[in-house]
C-alpha positions as CSV (number, residue, x, y, z in Angstrom):
1,M,0.0,-0.1,-0.1
2,K,2.9,2.2,0.8
3,R,4.6,1.4,-2.5
4,N,1.3,2.2,-4.5
5,L,1.1,6.0,-2.6
6,I,4.7,6.4,-3.3
7,R,4.3,5.6,-6.8
8,H,1.2,7.8,-7.1
9,M,2.8,10.7,-5.6
10,A,5.9,10.2,-7.9
11,G,3.7,9.9,-11.0
12,A,1.9,13.1,-10.0
13,V,5.1,15.0,-9.7
14,M,6.2,13.9,-12.8
15,V,3.1,15.1,-14.3
16,V,3.4,18.3,-12.7
17,L,7.0,19.0,-13.6
18,V,6.2,18.0,-17.4
19,A,3.2,20.2,-17.6
20,G,5.3,23.6,-15.8
21,T,7.9,22.8,-17.9
22,M,5.9,22.6,-21.1
23,L,3.9,26.1,-20.0
24,V,7.3,27.7,-19.3
25,G,8.4,26.8,-22.7
26,C,5.2,28.2,-24.6
27,D,5.8,31.9,-23.7
28,G,9.3,31.8,-23.2
29,K,11.2,35.1,-24.8
30,Q,14.5,34.9,-26.7
31,A,17.5,35.8,-24.4
32,G,17.9,39.8,-24.1
33,D,14.3,40.4,-24.5
34,A,12.9,43.0,-22.5
35,S,9.3,43.2,-21.3
36,M,10.2,46.8,-20.3
37,K,10.8,49.8,-22.6
38,F,11.4,53.7,-22.4
39,V,10.2,56.3,-24.3
40,N,11.2,60.3,-24.0
41,V,7.9,62.0,-24.1
42,E,9.2,65.5,-24.4
43,K,11.0,64.3,-27.0
44,V,9.0,62.4,-29.2
45,L,5.9,65.5,-28.9
46,V,8.7,67.5,-30.3
47,D,9.9,65.6,-33.4
48,S,7.0,64.5,-34.0
49,G,5.5,67.4,-34.7
50,L,2.4,66.7,-32.2
51,L,4.0,69.8,-29.8
52,K,3.7,72.4,-33.0
53,Q,0.1,71.3,-33.9
54,E,-0.9,72.1,-30.4
55,Q,0.8,75.3,-30.4
56,D,-0.8,76.2,-33.9
57,H,-4.2,75.4,-32.0
58,L,-3.5,77.5,-29.1
59,K,-2.6,80.4,-31.2
60,A,-5.7,80.0,-32.9
61,V,-7.6,80.0,-29.7
62,N,-5.6,82.9,-27.9
63,Q,-6.6,85.0,-31.0
64,S,-9.7,84.2,-30.8
65,L,-10.2,85.1,-27.2
66,Q,-8.1,88.6,-27.8
67,N,-10.6,89.3,-30.4
68,G,-13.4,88.5,-27.9
69,Q,-11.7,90.8,-25.2
70,H,-11.5,93.6,-27.7
71,L,-15.5,93.1,-28.5
72,A,-16.1,93.4,-24.7
73,E,-14.0,96.7,-24.5
74,K,-16.2,98.1,-27.3
75,S,-19.5,97.3,-25.5
76,Y,-18.4,99.0,-22.3
77,A,-19.2,102.4,-24.1
78,N,-22.4,101.8,-23.5
79,L,-22.3,101.1,-19.5
80,P,-22.9,103.1,-17.0
81,A,-19.1,104.4,-15.8
82,N,-19.9,102.6,-12.2
83,K,-20.4,99.0,-14.1
84,V,-17.0,99.1,-16.5
85,D,-14.6,97.9,-13.9
86,T,-17.0,95.2,-12.6
87,A,-18.0,94.0,-16.5
88,R,-13.9,94.1,-17.6
89,N,-13.1,92.0,-14.4
90,A,-15.9,89.4,-15.1
91,D,-15.2,89.3,-19.0
92,R,-11.4,88.9,-18.2
93,N,-11.9,85.7,-15.6
94,I,-14.4,84.5,-18.1
95,L,-11.7,84.4,-20.8
96,A,-9.1,83.5,-18.5
97,Q,-10.8,80.5,-17.7
98,Q,-11.8,79.5,-21.5
99,W,-8.0,79.8,-22.2
100,K,-6.9,77.4,-19.4
101,G,-9.9,74.9,-20.3
102,Q,-8.3,75.1,-24.2
103,Q,-4.7,74.4,-23.2
104,Q,-6.0,71.7,-21.1
105,A,-8.3,70.2,-23.6
106,A,-5.5,70.4,-26.3
107,R,-2.9,68.7,-24.0
108,N,-5.5,65.7,-23.6
109,V,-5.9,65.4,-27.8
110,V,-2.0,65.1,-27.9
111,M,-1.5,63.0,-24.8
112,A,-4.4,60.6,-26.0
113,A,-2.3,60.4,-29.6
114,L,0.8,59.7,-27.7
115,K,-1.0,56.9,-25.4
116,N,-3.0,55.1,-28.5
117,A,0.8,54.8,-30.6
118,T,2.1,53.9,-27.3
119,D,-0.5,51.0,-26.7
120,S,-0.5,50.0,-30.3
121,Y,3.5,49.6,-30.6
122,R,3.3,47.9,-27.3
123,T,0.9,45.4,-28.6
124,E,2.3,44.6,-32.0
125,N,5.8,44.4,-30.2
126,K,4.9,42.3,-27.4
127,I,6.1,44.7,-24.5
128,G,4.7,44.3,-21.2
129,V,5.3,48.2,-20.4
130,I,6.5,51.2,-21.7
131,L,7.2,53.9,-19.0
132,P,8.3,57.5,-19.9
133,T,12.3,57.7,-19.4
134,Q,11.8,60.4,-16.9
135,V,11.1,57.9,-14.4
136,A,14.1,55.9,-14.7
137,M,17.9,57.1,-13.3
138,S,19.3,55.3,-16.1
139,V,18.0,53.5,-19.3
140,A,20.1,51.4,-21.7
141,P,20.0,52.6,-25.4
142,E,18.5,49.6,-26.5
143,L,15.3,49.9,-24.1
144,D,14.4,53.3,-25.8
145,V,11.7,53.2,-28.3
146,S,11.5,57.5,-28.8
147,A,12.5,56.9,-32.3
148,E,10.1,54.3,-33.3
149,L,6.9,56.0,-31.8
150,T,8.1,59.2,-33.3
151,E,8.1,58.0,-36.7
152,K,5.1,56.3,-35.9
153,L,3.3,59.8,-34.9
154,K,4.9,61.8,-37.8
155,T,2.0,61.4,-39.8
156,A,-0.9,61.9,-37.4
157,K,-3.0,64.7,-37.5
158,L,-4.7,65.9,-34.4
159,E,-8.4,66.7,-34.2
160,F,-8.7,69.5,-31.7
161,A,-12.0,70.9,-30.5
162,K,-13.2,73.9,-32.7
163,V,-11.7,77.4,-31.8
164,P,-14.1,79.0,-29.7
165,D,-16.3,81.9,-31.4
166,I,-16.5,84.6,-28.7
167,T,-19.3,86.9,-28.7
168,V,-20.3,89.7,-26.5
169,K,-23.9,89.3,-25.3
170,A,-26.0,92.6,-25.7
171,I,-26.5,94.4,-22.6
172,Q,-29.9,95.9,-21.9
173,A,-30.8,98.6,-20.0
174,E,-32.5,97.9,-16.6
175,K,-36.0,98.7,-16.9
176,P,-38.2,99.4,-14.2
177,A,-40.6,96.5,-13.5
178,A,-44.0,97.1,-14.8
179,K,-46.7,97.7,-12.1
């Protein structure tokens, strides 16, 4: 009885060892393959032209906001003198918020394009993770995929939100309520 138990245990151990060996070989990587690569985000954004596209879009947004400020300035002539400063400050605050929102939205478009390209590259090349070089103290040159991602993104045409069209609402004179 003891002998049969030992044989069954030995057989089970052999089956587990053979199956484990086969499973390890199924997804084995070549010597030197890395499951982690790095990308220099700033370099890719500049060299691929994504940053230039963002800057061009933000230049158009800024021009539109400046045009809106000029329109607002013209409308102050119709206001009573005691309300001009209040209106000017309110308009500046609105335009500043619009500017910040447009900057963030444009950056989100750029980073989404970079993330999509990075995800695609990672999947195609069966890489586990791609990290920014900025988080590493030292990176071997062969682990840097910045050049490949730059090439992939050079033809990307980003779709930014429409440039805001700033208008000034007509200010109606306060009328006494009808009794």
